[in-house]
N, C-alpha and C positions, 0 to 999 in steps of 0.2 A: 308550711305553706307561706309563700311570699306573695306580696301584691304590689303592683306598680301602677300609679295613675298616669295616664298620658292622654292629653286632650279630653275627649269625651268617652274614654275607654278605661277599663280596669283589667290589667293583665294579672292573672292568678297563676302562679307556678306551684304545682302540686307534686308531691313525691309520695309514692305508695310502695310499701315493702311487703312482700309475701314471705313470712317467716316459717310457713309450713312446708311440708314435703310434697304437697299436692298443688298442681298449677291452679291459679285463680283466673277464671274467665270473667272479665269485667262486663257486666250487663248494662247497668245504668249508673250514670254519674250525674248528680244534681246538686245545684247550689240554690238555697232558698233564704228569704228573709223570714224570720219567725217572730211573731208578736203574741204575747200572752203565755199562759200555762196550759199544757195539755189536759190537766184535770178539769179545768173550767172551759168546756167545749164552746160555750157561747162567745167567749172572748179570745179564742185561739185561732191564729191564722198562719198558714205556711204559704208564702208567695214565692213561687219559683222565679229565678232570674234566668232568662233565656240567653244562652251564649251566642255571641256573634261569630266566633271562630274558635276552632279546636285544633291544636297542633300536637301531633305525635301521641294522641291518646291510644294506648295499647288495647288490643282485643284480649290478650292473655298476659298474665304475669307469672313467670316460671317459678319453681320452688326456690326459696332462699334468694330471691332476686328483687332488686329495687328499680323502679322506673320513675322518670320525671317527665312531666308534660305541662303544656300551657293552655289555658282557656281564657278567651277574651270576652268580657261582658260589657254592656253599656255602663257608664258611670252611675254609681249609686251611693247613697249615704245611709247610715243607720242612726235612728234617734236613740235616746237613752234606754228605751224599753225594748228595743229590737235586738235580735241576735242573728248571726249567720249560721246556717245549718248546711253541712255537707253530707250527702247520702251516697254511699258506694254500695251498689247491689250486685251480687254475683249472678251471672247468667246460669239458669238451671241449677241453682244451688241455694243454700241457706246461710252462707257466710256473708252477712250484711253488716255494714258499719254506718253509724250515724254519729256525727260530731257536731256539737254546738259550740260556736265560738263567739267571743265578744270582741 
């Protein structure tokens, strides 16, 4: 994942690879700011960052195929206690991926 800041926007370049022999139908793709620890529910927050523009997000990723796409978000910053979380959910399936990044 690459990110570029330009004016009041953040351009995030994602690359997803399907290493299985079954096509992956991309259902939901979400970027969030995460604060706290999930075990302590009172102090845990997931704040979704709404994209301004999406470029070439695929509906399906074929077997043993890699795709790249760009999503533009409003400019944001993270404090020392926050993390970025990327969720990739399969449409009508159970192959879901959650990545936490700092």
